[in-house]
matplotlib code that plots the C-alpha trace (Angstrom):
import matplotlib.pyplot as plt

x = [38.8, 36.4, 39.1, 39.8, 36.1, 35.9, 38.9, 37.3, 34.0, 35.9, 37.8, 34.5, 32.9, 36.0, 36.1, 32.3, 32.4, 35.4, 33.8, 30.5, 32.2, 34.0, 30.8, 29.0, 32.0, 32.1, 28.3, 28.5, 31.5, 29.4, 26.6, 29.2, 30.9, 27.5, 27.5, 24.2, 22.5, 19.7, 16.5, 13.5, 14.9, 18.3, 16.7, 14.6, 17.7, 19.7, 16.8, 16.6, 20.4, 20.3, 17.6, 19.6, 22.7, 20.7, 19.4, 23.0, 24.3, 23.8, 26.7, 25.6, 28.4, 27.8, 30.2, 28.5, 25.0, 25.9, 27.0, 23.8, 21.7, 23.4, 22.8, 19.1, 18.6, 20.1, 17.5, 14.5, 11.7, 13.1, 10.5, 12.6, 10.0, 12.7, 16.4, 17.4, 20.6, 21.3, 23.0, 25.8, 27.8]
y = [12.1, 9.3, 7.9, 11.3, 11.9, 8.4, 9.3, 12.6, 10.9, 8.3, 11.0, 12.9, 9.7, 9.1, 12.6, 12.6, 9.4, 10.5, 13.8, 12.1, 9.6, 12.5, 14.4, 11.3, 10.6, 14.1, 14.1, 10.8, 12.1, 15.1, 12.9, 10.7, 13.7, 14.8, 11.4, 10.7, 13.3, 14.7, 16.7, 17.1, 19.6, 18.0, 14.6, 15.8, 17.5, 14.3, 12.4, 14.9, 14.8, 11.0, 11.2, 13.8, 11.7, 8.7, 10.7, 12.0, 8.4, 8.3, 5.9, 3.3, 3.7, 0.7, 1.8, 5.2, 3.7, 1.1, 3.8, 5.8, 2.6, 2.0, 5.6, 5.4, 2.1, 3.6, 6.4, 4.2, 4.8, 8.0, 10.8, 13.7, 14.7, 14.2, 14.4, 10.9, 9.0, 7.2, 3.8, 4.2, 1.3]
z = [-173.1, -172.0, -169.7, -168.3, -167.5, -165.9, -163.7, -162.7, -161.8, -159.7, -157.9, -157.2, -155.7, -153.6, -152.3, -151.6, -149.7, -147.6, -146.8, -146.0, -143.6, -141.9, -141.4, -140.0, -137.7, -136.4, -135.8, -133.9, -131.9, -130.8, -129.6, -127.7, -126.2, -124.8, -123.1, -124.6, -122.4, -124.6, -124.2, -126.6, -129.0, -129.2, -129.6, -132.6, -134.1, -133.9, -135.5, -138.4, -138.9, -139.1, -141.7, -143.6, -143.6, -144.8, -147.8, -148.5, -148.7, -152.5, -153.0, -150.5, -148.0, -145.7, -143.0, -142.4, -142.8, -140.1, -137.6, -138.3, -137.8, -134.4, -133.3, -134.5, -132.6, -129.4, -129.7, -130.3, -127.9, -126.4, -126.3, -125.1, -122.5, -119.8, -120.1, -121.2, -121.5, -124.8, -124.6, -127.2, -128.6]

ax = plt.figure().add_subplot(projection="3d")
ax.plot(x, y, z, "-o")
ax.set_aspect("equal")
plt.show()
């Protein structure tokens, strides 16, 4: 029973991490598809989503965290007052 529970927990972690990576990738793809053109409301929504993803990264997925850091760095200093272009990596 203990080994079965351990296997179930491992499977849950793997599924969570894969789902998390997929959601982060889809989000980053959406920002890239917009060619980085953002305005104030969109800019704030992107920042909130990045913070949400950081809090969801309960298993410390370095790959997803790195992508989020890159996106956050590209947004640093943007105010959203005017339509801005993000420099994406």
